[in-house]
C-alpha positions, 0 to 999 in steps of 0.5 A: 055703739059710736052714740055711747062714745059720743056721750061720754066724750060729751060728759067727760067734757062737762066734767072738765067744764064743771072743774074750772066752774069750781076754781073760777068759784074758789078762786073768786072767794079768795078774791073776795075775802081779800077785798074785804079785808083791805076794805076794813084796812082803808074804814081803820085807817081813814080812822086814823088820818080822822084823828089825825087832821082833827089833832093837828086842826086843833094844833093850828087853831091854838099855836100863832103865826109865829108858832105855824111858822116854826111848825112849817118850818121844821115839818119842811126840814125834817122832810128834807133830811127823811128826802136825803137820807130815803134817796140820796143814800 
């Protein structure tokens, strides 16, 4: 009789452990999907960034020294304006 009770308790413990294992498995699958989606987005962003860098390099190559200085000044002014709008308002 006592042995049957101990076996019942042991069986209940195994069922709880199995349930925890299944919960962990489901969580890992969900996190794997999130990581895969993040990797896909990173690849896409990397490709777009490479494209933009090539375009900027091409524009900088075509522009003269005066044009490059004007471009840098324009971007600097734009940065300052955006900084003021974002952090000081």
